[in-house]
KEDRENMAR-65294 format. One line per 10 residues: number of its first residue (from 1); their letters; for each residue x, y, z of C-alpha. Coordinates in steps of 0.5 Angstrom, whole numbers. Each point is the difference from the previous one (the first is absolute). Layout:
NUM = a = X/Y/Z ~ ...
% end
This chain:
1 = mltsrerdal = -99/-76/59 ~ -1/7/-3 ~ -7/2/-2 ~ -1/2/-7 ~ -1/7/2 ~ 6/0/4 ~ 4/-2/-6 ~ -3/5/-4 ~ 3/5/5 ~ 7/-3/0
11 = daapdgillv = 0/0/-8 ~ -2/7/0 ~ 6/2/4 ~ 6/3/-5 ~ 6/-3/4 ~ 1/-7/1 ~ -3/-3/7 ~ 1/-7/3 ~ -3/-3/6 ~ 5/-4/4
21 = hrdgrivaan = -1/-5/6 ~ 5/0/5 ~ 2/-7/-2 ~ 2/4/-7 ~ -5/-3/-4 ~ -3/5/-5 ~ -8/1/2 ~ -2/4/-6 ~ 3/4/-6 ~ -3/6/-4
31 = aamlaisgye = 0/1/-7 ~ 6/5/0 ~ 4/-5/4 ~ -1/-5/-5 ~ 2/5/-6 ~ 7/2/4 ~ 1/-8/2 ~ -2/-3/-7 ~ -4/-5/4 ~ -7/-2/-1
41 = rheleaqald = -4/0/7 ~ 0/-7/1 ~ 7/-1/-1 ~ 1/5/6 ~ -5/-1/5 ~ 1/-5/5 ~ 8/0/-2 ~ 5/1/5 ~ 3/8/-1 ~ 6/-3/-2
51 = illpeesrst = -2/-1/-7 ~ 0/8/-1 ~ 7/1/4 ~ 7/0/-4 ~ 4/-7/2 ~ 5/4/4 ~ -6/3/5 ~ -4/-6/1 ~ 5/-3/6 ~ -1/7/4
61 = hgaylssyfa = -7/2/-2 ~ -3/-6/5 ~ 3/4/6 ~ -2/6/-2 ~ -7/-2/-1 ~ -1/-3/7 ~ 3/6/3 ~ -5/5/-4 ~ -6/-4/3 ~ 3/0/7
71 = qparrpmgmg = 0/7/0 ~ -4/2/-6 ~ 0/8/-2 ~ -2/4/-6 ~ 6/2/-5 ~ -1/5/-5 ~ 2/0/-8 ~ 8/2/0 ~ 2/-3/6 ~ 2/-7/-2
81 = gslwlqrkqg = 7/1/-4 ~ 2/-3/-6 ~ -5/-6/-1 ~ -1/-5/-6 ~ -6/-4/-2 ~ 1/-7/-4 ~ -4/0/-6 ~ -3/-7/-3 ~ 3/1/-6 ~ 7/1/3
91 = gavpvdialg = 4/6/2 ~ -2/5/6 ~ -4/7/0 ~ 2/5/5 ~ -6/2/4 ~ -2/4/6 ~ -4/-3/6 ~ -4/3/5 ~ -3/-5/6 ~ -6/0/4
101 = hfgdennsla = -3/-5/5 ~ -7/-2/2 ~ -4/-6/3 ~ 1/-3/7 ~ 5/-4/3 ~ -3/-7/-3 ~ -1/3/-7 ~ 5/6/-1 ~ 2/2/-7 ~ 5/4/-3
111 = vafvrdvtel = -2/5/-6 ~ 5/1/-4 ~ -1/6/-5 ~ 5/-1/-6 ~ 2/5/-5 ~ 4/-1/-6 ~ 6/6/0 ~ 3/-2/-7 ~ -1/6/-3 ~ 1/4/6
121 = nqmqqrlkfq = 7/-3/1 ~ 2/1/-7 ~ -2/7/1 ~ 4/1/6 ~ 6/-3/-4 ~ -1/5/-6 ~ 0/5/5 ~ 6/-3/3 ~ 4/0/-7 ~ -2/7/-1
131 = atrdtltglh = 3/2/6 ~ 6/-3/0 ~ 1/-1/-8 ~ 2/4/-6 ~ -7/-1/-4 ~ 4/1/-6 ~ 6/-5/1 ~ -2/-5/5 ~ 6/2/4 ~ 0/3/7
141 = nrwqfgqelq = -2/7/1 ~ 4/5/3 ~ -4/-1/7 ~ 1/-7/0 ~ 7/0/-2 ~ 2/5/6 ~ -3/-6/4 ~ 4/-5/-3 ~ 6/4/1 ~ -1/1/7
151 = eqlkiaqegg = -1/-7/1 ~ 6/-2/-3 ~ 4/5/3 ~ -2/-3/7 ~ 2/-7/-2 ~ 6/3/-3 ~ 2/3/7 ~ -2/-6/4 ~ 4/-5/-5 ~ 6/5/-2
161 = dalallqldl = -2/-1/-7 ~ 1/5/-6 ~ -5/3/-4 ~ 1/4/-7 ~ -5/5/-3 ~ -1/1/-7 ~ -4/6/-3 ~ -1/0/-7 ~ -3/5/-5 ~ -1/-1/-7
171 = dnfkaindgy = 4/5/-5 ~ -5/1/-5 ~ -6/-1/3 ~ -3/7/-1 ~ 2/1/-7 ~ -4/-7/-1 ~ -6/2/4 ~ 0/7/-3 ~ 1/-2/-7 ~ -4/-7/0
181 = ghaagdqllr = -5/2/5 ~ -2/-2/7 ~ -2/-7/-2 ~ 7/-2/-3 ~ 3/3/6 ~ -4/-5/4 ~ 1/-6/-4 ~ 8/2/0 ~ -1/0/8 ~ -3/-7/0
191 = evarrlksql = 5/-2/-4 ~ 5/2/4 ~ -3/-3/6 ~ 0/-7/-4 ~ 7/1/-1 ~ 2/1/7 ~ -4/-6/2 ~ 3/-4/-5 ~ 7/2/2 ~ 0/0/7
201 = rsegilarlg = -5/-6/1 ~ 0/-1/8 ~ 6/4/1 ~ -3/7/2 ~ -6/4/2 ~ -2/4/-6 ~ -4/7/1 ~ -3/5/-5 ~ 1/7/4 ~ -4/4/-5
211 = gdefmvllvg = 1/2/-7 ~ 6/-3/-3 ~ 4/-2/6 ~ 1/-7/3 ~ 3/-3/6 ~ 3/-6/1 ~ 2/-2/7 ~ 6/-6/0 ~ 0/-4/7 ~ 7/-2/2
221 = enagrahfws = 4/3/-5 ~ 6/4/0 ~ 3/5/-5 ~ 3/-5/-5 ~ -7/-4/0 ~ -4/7/-1 ~ 5/2/-6 ~ -1/-7/-3 ~ -8/0/1 ~ 0/8/-3
231 = eqilaalslp = 4/-3/-6 ~ -5/-5/-1 ~ -6/5/0 ~ 3/5/-4 ~ 1/-6/-5 ~ -7/-2/0 ~ -2/7/-1 ~ 4/2/-5 ~ -4/-4/-5 ~ -4/4/-5
241 = fkldglaldf = -8/1/2 ~ -4/-3/-6 ~ -6/4/-1 ~ -5/0/-6 ~ 6/-2/-5 ~ 5/5/3 ~ 6/-2/5 ~ 1/6/5 ~ 6/0/4 ~ -1/2/7
251 = gasigialyp = 5/-3/5 ~ 1/2/7 ~ 5/3/6 ~ 1/-3/6 ~ 2/3/7 ~ 2/-5/6 ~ 0/1/7 ~ 3/-5/5 ~ -2/-2/7 ~ 4/1/5
261 = dnaqagddlm = 5/3/-4 ~ -3/7/-2 ~ -6/0/4 ~ -4/-3/6 ~ -7/2/-1 ~ -5/-1/-6 ~ -1/7/-1 ~ 7/2/-1 ~ 1/-6/-4 ~ -5/2/-5
271 = rfadmamyaa = 2/7/0 ~ 8/-2/-2 ~ -2/-5/-5 ~ -4/6/-3 ~ 6/4/0 ~ 4/-6/-3 ~ -5/-1/-6 ~ 0/8/-2 ~ 8/-1/0 ~ -1/-6/-4
281 = kaqgrghavf = -4/4/-5 ~ 5/6/0 ~ 5/-5/-3 ~ -5/-2/-6 ~ -4/-6/-1 ~ 0/-7/2 ~ 5/1/6 ~ -1/-2/8 ~ 4/4/5 ~ 1/-1/7
291 = feacmgkema = -2/5/5 ~ 6/4/3 ~ 0/6/5 ~ 2/5/-4 ~ -7/-1/-4 ~ -4/4/5 ~ 3/7/-2 ~ 0/-2/-8 ~ -8/-2/1 ~ -1/6/3
301 = ervllaerlr = 3/4/-5 ~ -4/-4/-6 ~ -6/1/4 ~ 1/8/0 ~ 2/-1/-7 ~ -6/-3/-2 ~ -5/5/3 ~ 4/6/-2 ~ 0/-3/-7 ~ -8/-1/0
311 = malsygglql = -1/7/2 ~ 5/2/-5 ~ -5/-4/-5 ~ -6/3/3 ~ 2/8/0 ~ 5/0/-6 ~ 7/0/3 ~ 3/-4/-6 ~ 3/3/-6 ~ 2/-2/-7
321 = hyqpqvdvqt = 7/2/-2 ~ 2/-1/-7 ~ 7/-2/-3 ~ 1/2/-7 ~ 1/-5/-6 ~ 4/3/-5 ~ 2/-2/-7 ~ 7/-2/0 ~ 2/3/-7 ~ -4/7/0
331 = arivgvegll = -1/1/8 ~ -7/1/-1 ~ -5/-2/6 ~ -4/-5/-3 ~ -4/-2/7 ~ 1/-1/7 ~ 0/-5/6 ~ -5/2/5 ~ 4/-2/7 ~ -4/0/7
341 = rwhdpvlgnv = 2/5/5 ~ -2/0/7 ~ 1/6/5 ~ -3/-1/7 ~ -1/5/5 ~ 2/-5/5 ~ 5/-4/-3 ~ 3/5/-5 ~ 2/-3/-7 ~ -1/-8/0
351 = iparfipvae = 3/-3/-6 ~ -4/-5/-4 ~ 5/-6/2 ~ -3/1/7 ~ -7/1/-1 ~ -2/-4/-6 ~ 1/-7/4 ~ -4/3/6 ~ -6/2/-5 ~ 1/-8/-3
361 = asgqivalgn = 0/-2/7 ~ -6/4/3 ~ -4/-1/-7 ~ 0/7/-2 ~ 4/-1/-6 ~ -6/-1/-5 ~ -2/7/3 ~ 7/3/-1 ~ 0/-3/-8 ~ -7/3/-1
371 = yvldaacrqi = 3/7/3 ~ 6/0/-5 ~ -5/-2/-6 ~ -4/6/1 ~ 5/5/2 ~ 4/-2/-7 ~ -7/1/-4 ~ -1/6/4 ~ 6/3/-2 ~ 0/-2/-7
381 = alwlksgtpl = -6/4/-1 ~ 3/6/3 ~ 6/-1/-5 ~ -5/-1/-6 ~ -4/7/2 ~ 7/4/1 ~ 2/-2/-7 ~ 6/-4/2 ~ -2/-8/0 ~ 4/-5/3
391 = rvavnlsayq = -1/-8/0 ~ 0/-2/8 ~ 3/-7/2 ~ -2/-3/6 ~ 1/-6/4 ~ -5/-6/1 ~ 1/-4/6 ~ -1/-7/0 ~ -7/1/4 ~ -3/4/-5
401 = lrqvnlveqv = 2/-5/-6 ~ -4/-5/4 ~ -6/4/0 ~ -6/-2/-5 ~ -2/7/0 ~ 6/3/-2 ~ -1/1/-7 ~ -7/4/2 ~ 4/4/5 ~ 5/2/-5
411 = rtclqrhdvp = -6/2/-5 ~ -4/4/5 ~ 6/4/2 ~ 2/2/-7 ~ -8/2/-1 ~ 0/3/7 ~ 6/5/-2 ~ -2/0/-8 ~ 7/-3/-1 ~ 2/-3/-7
421 = pqwleleite = 2/-7/2 ~ 7/1/-4 ~ 2/5/5 ~ 0/-5/5 ~ 6/-6/1 ~ -1/-5/5 ~ 7/-4/2 ~ 0/-7/3 ~ 6/-4/2 ~ 2/-6/-3
431 = sqaminpdqg = -1/-4/7 ~ -7/3/0 ~ -1/-2/-7 ~ 2/-7/1 ~ -4/-2/7 ~ -5/-2/-4 ~ 2/1/-8 ~ -7/-2/-3 ~ -4/5/5 ~ 5/5/-1
441 = rqvlgalaql = 0/-1/-8 ~ -8/1/0 ~ 0/6/5 ~ 5/4/-4 ~ -3/-2/-7 ~ -6/3/3 ~ 3/6/2 ~ 4/1/-6 ~ -7/0/-4 ~ -2/6/4
451 = gvtialddfg = 6/3/-4 ~ 5/1/6 ~ 7/-1/0 ~ 3/-6/3 ~ 7/0/2 ~ 4/-6/3 ~ 4/3/6 ~ 7/-3/3 ~ 1/-4/-6 ~ 5/-6/1
461 = tghsslaylq = 1/1/8 ~ -6/-5/1 ~ -1/-7/-2 ~ -1/2/-7 ~ -3/-5/-5 ~ 2/3/-7 ~ -5/-5/-4 ~ -6/3/4 ~ 2/7/-1 ~ -2/0/-7
471 = ylplqrvklg = -7/-2/2 ~ -1/6/4 ~ -3/7/-3 ~ 6/4/2 ~ 2/7/-4 ~ 6/1/5 ~ 5/-4/4 ~ 4/4/6 ~ 7/-2/2 ~ 2/0/7
481 = reflfpspcr = 6/5/2 ~ 4/-7/2 ~ 2/-1/-8 ~ 3/7/0 ~ 5/-2/6 ~ 7/0/-3 ~ 2/-7/-2 ~ 5/-4/-5 ~ -6/-2/-4 ~ -5/6/1
491 = dslmggivhm = 0/3/-7 ~ -1/-7/-3 ~ -5/-2/5 ~ -4/6/-1 ~ 1/0/-8 ~ -3/-7/0 ~ -6/2/4 ~ -2/6/-4 ~ 1/-4/-6 ~ -4/-6/2
501 = vhaldlevva = -6/5/3 ~ 0/4/-7 ~ -1/-7/-3 ~ -6/0/3 ~ -2/7/-2 ~ 0/3/6 ~ 3/6/3 ~ 6/0/5 ~ 0/5/6 ~ 6/0/5
511 = egveqpdqlq = -1/2/7 ~ 6/3/5 ~ 4/3/-5 ~ 5/5/4 ~ 6/0/-4 ~ 2/3/-7 ~ 3/-6/-2 ~ -6/-4/1 ~ -4/4/-4 ~ 5/0/-6
521 = llrdigcecf = -1/-8/1 ~ -7/1/-1 ~ 1/4/-6 ~ 5/-5/-3 ~ -5/-6/1 ~ -6/3/-3 ~ -4/1/7 ~ -6/5/-1 ~ -1/3/7 ~ 3/1/6
531 = qgwlhsrams = -2/2/7 ~ 5/2/6 ~ 4/5/4 ~ 4/2/-6 ~ -6/4/-3 ~ -4/1/6 ~ -3/-3/7 ~ -7/-1/1 ~ -4/7/1 ~ -7/2/2
541 = aeqmqawlaa = -5/2/-5 ~ 1/7/1 ~ 7/0/-1 ~ -1/-5/-6 ~ -4/5/-3 ~ 5/6/1 ~ 5/-5/-3 ~ -4/-1/-6 ~ -2/8/-1 ~ 7/1/0
551 = a = 2/-5/-5
% end
C-alpha cells in the first residue's frame, strides 16, 4: 500500500502513472491516469492490466509482460510505436508509454508513464495533410500527386497496365478571379474540385497542381476510356458557376497523355499532358486533345510567343492601326476601327489570329485589352487637339466583358486622357453577348450610361437572338464580310437585314467591302456606313493623320 505522501507525489505528475505487479495486476494509478482512462481509482487498482488494453491486444500482452519482467529495462517515451488505451466509456485513446522498473526479485514492480498523445496525433495529421494535400480543395497537391504517379507507374510496369494522365486548365479563371476577386476564384476552385470528385468518384486520382490547373490519373484506362472520361469531365464543368445571383461560365480545356503509348516516365507524361492541354486551348473552349509528337515544337513556339508578347506589353511594342468607316452616300470618314498590330524584333509581323489565342491561354488577354483601350483613348485625345476628331471603335474581349470593374476601367481611361465618351465605341460580338445575356445587358447598360457608343460586331454570324437584341443598349450593328460574298439571295438577304436593324432604330456598318458592286448594293438598300479595302486598308496613326489633313 502507498502512503498518503507517496500518493500525493504520484498525483502531482502531469502524465499518467501505473504501478503494475509482475502478475499483471494494477497496484496503483495516479490522478492523471484516472483522467486518461475514465476510471475511478477503486475501479483500476487490483484489477488486471487487461482492463486498459484494446481487446485485440490482450492475448499477446501477457507474454510481453513476462518477457519484460524477465529482463526489465528502461524505455523512454517515443519508443513504443502506435499504442492505444481502452477507456471506460468506450473507444480508445492514443498513448505513448515509457517504462521503468524497481523492487527486488520477490516484489518487483513495473512503472508505466502514460501520456495522452491525441493532440500530438492530430497535429501530425494536420501537418501530413498540409504536406500532401492542397489546402483549398483537399485534393492531392503537386508533390503527393508526383508520388502517386510514380507508384502507379511502377505497378503498371509490373502488370503491363495502361495509364491515362489528364491535365485540366480552366478557360476563364483569370477573368473571374480578376473581375470578381480572389475569394470568388477560390470558391470556383473548390466547386471544380467538388464536381471532379462527384464525376469520377473512385475512378481516378485527383490533384490540384496550383492556380487553376488540375490533374486526373486514370489507372488501367486506354485512349478510348480516357476520351470518355474527358467528355464526362468537360460536361460537368460546362455548367455555369453561380455566385451572388450571377451565373458565371468558365469551362475547361484538357490535355491527355498515355502510358506506355506516349511516355514511360512520370515527368514526361506530365510534360506531354501539359503540351496537349495548350493545344486544346488553342482550339477554343471546352476541348480535350491527346498528345502528339509534333506538339513539342508547337509548345516551344507558343512559349516563345507568350514571352515576346509579355515583353511587347511591357515596352510598348504593340500598335493600333486604324481602318476608316465611311459614309456610304457622301464618302466622308465618320469614324475608324482600331486594329491591333504587332511587329516583334525577333518574330517579325505577328497577326492577331496567331497571338490572340496565345494571349488567352497565357492569361495576357485582359492586359492586351487594357492596352487597346488606353491606346484608343490616347489617340482620340490627340485627334481632338489637332482639330480632326474621329470616333474610334475597339473590340472588347469576352474576358474583359466578364470583369466586374470594366465600367470603372473605361471611365478612368476616358478621364485620364480627357476624352468625351461619345468619341469611343466599344464593339462586342453576338457570341460574347450571349454567353451570359443578363450579365452582358447589365454591363453594356452601365457602359452606355457613361456615354460611349456600343456596337454589335459580326451580326448574324453567331448564335443570334433577335428577341434579345432589342434589349441591348446598342447604337450600331456591324455586318460581317460573309454577307457580301456572291450568292443568289445576297441582295435580298442584305436588304432584309438592314431593314430589320433600321426597325430597331440602329445604324448599320458593313465590313469587308472590296468591290464597287458591293458598295452600290449598300447604297441601294440604305446601309449607312462601310469599311474595307475598297476605300482603305488599316493604317498607322501618322498615316491616318496625313490622310485626314489631305482630305
